[in-house]
Steps between C-alpha positions, in 0.01 A plus 500: 500500500341565161123457496435531126666362188507852356600675821698822482819485701474741793753517782608751761780636284265577212242661727764709674621635167148559368405700808823699508481592130130588499478665841843615624347655811422147622851364447588513871200290603576138586365228271412145605315221318178388667446138593134509401514638147200398295479307177427806285750748647837479672491711816782690671492721808645846444596680819251469785183612329510413131482193276621437145279277285628361171297276267643152459379454141488699178181701480470526877564872486137543396389414854744758639345763273149395604581530869659840446187613315224353716630448854478876569128464426427166667732513802355806679149353463590191703506490879830309511841605380620434145843564351560846361692509174768760563699476180505295181830403342556448129665200329878524527821299530355215295190472718199531270213605728376800690535454876381681809607636834213487750445558866595213731207375709553326832301197610490122514378276220213290642523123518236333283274231643274446799774538762557859393137602503381377838406713800378851561770664289383306196148641538639849462714388205194356325331835542805673354491272197128556450554876514788481251294304246203731545716809458642369174159404370342828603770723356407727215635414155625808312428526129866466412522179702221340298699542181841407644611163355740447790196462728368196315621158618386142470428482873213741450346281231287187511621162620354351185785654300751311715349153474766358268781657705362346817477153351856524370616605846324201656675267257833664580432451871427129465869417532549708813453375856231748603264284706208659315212306349532624142167346399331699776687808387356455150150455640531821701632680195197394296269633772690827516486549122126435509461744790657793316233467235240556771657801671709766325595784737523857376849598385698676775858557605675186627849427629544178304753326726349538845700233677686482830836576341367840391365601842671642808368482856584733786597398854134450591448260209288753314533569130757778463585506131429349159790451259560432131233666289646364178173310448277798572220506246131558436264210440325220685647531853426141611869405481574716807295259712785247482651667806233330712591154370872546560511701820189428708362205691141377438347735756699791361379416151139492616542842661672631189218375277231649723683831510498521121149351464613252234252272327560128441605545137764762579634298792528190281674706231749620761585138577566450131734798490689377807536157344610637163772720645624215716508247218696723261749570781600142578663390172661838436652568843538150647880511484558871563239628748410221745355744752262646243397151395431403862280806543312425179458137606323616816283727286412222255407259776279761666329580170433133427364445852280804457464581869 
């Protein structure tokens, strides 16, 4: 199913030919499409221990280049696994973007919502998430990273710059059956925008899309890996706090907040980010990614409730 109006056509036949032409030594490895490809990249499993990631839209090759450049720096400084970019393929056979072969990481994608985050295992997972966020925020920023335009993204900027986009998204959502109080969503948004003017964290590394679909858990329900660093950037890291609103229950969120020692303004801003990302998801992916929309609905409701 196509997810974007301008989506590049990618199928197993194309990927097989791209791999075989660019890297003949991998031509004997099996190739299978993955059921859980993301919205930015189509994902295929290559052999037992590799993945092929191909941007779905023109211009998406920039994120491949960014990961190839910066994951070797960021990944080893995190206490959980991240994909290793093994090779980068060039545009070919009518496909316009650079693409990547990475390591394949094993694990289970966590289920968002309170049912997933209850019990003793969730306490350890909260600690893993706190450590991940702290490691990103505490990581050194090399001089060449400061001047790299690929490491600047809107999700590291202020919510105030997104006010018009949010209000348009709310209007677009008014015709959808979301069971969300849109007036309350607007009131929360106003509080979040006001909050970011009170507290402006120091610019640090941030993941940018720290959601359940980009995490893998091991057999003990501990955080094993973080995926998709296409949104990796340097800026205000508050957006990474959305993981608490999507994945954790109220007690887990309280533990998460204490672990990061977050003030009221930053916590309110995180609710605004969670709500913004949810609201722009619903009208765009309502017909094509119902699972994502369900996950974002849980996140939006949690953010509005604020507990």
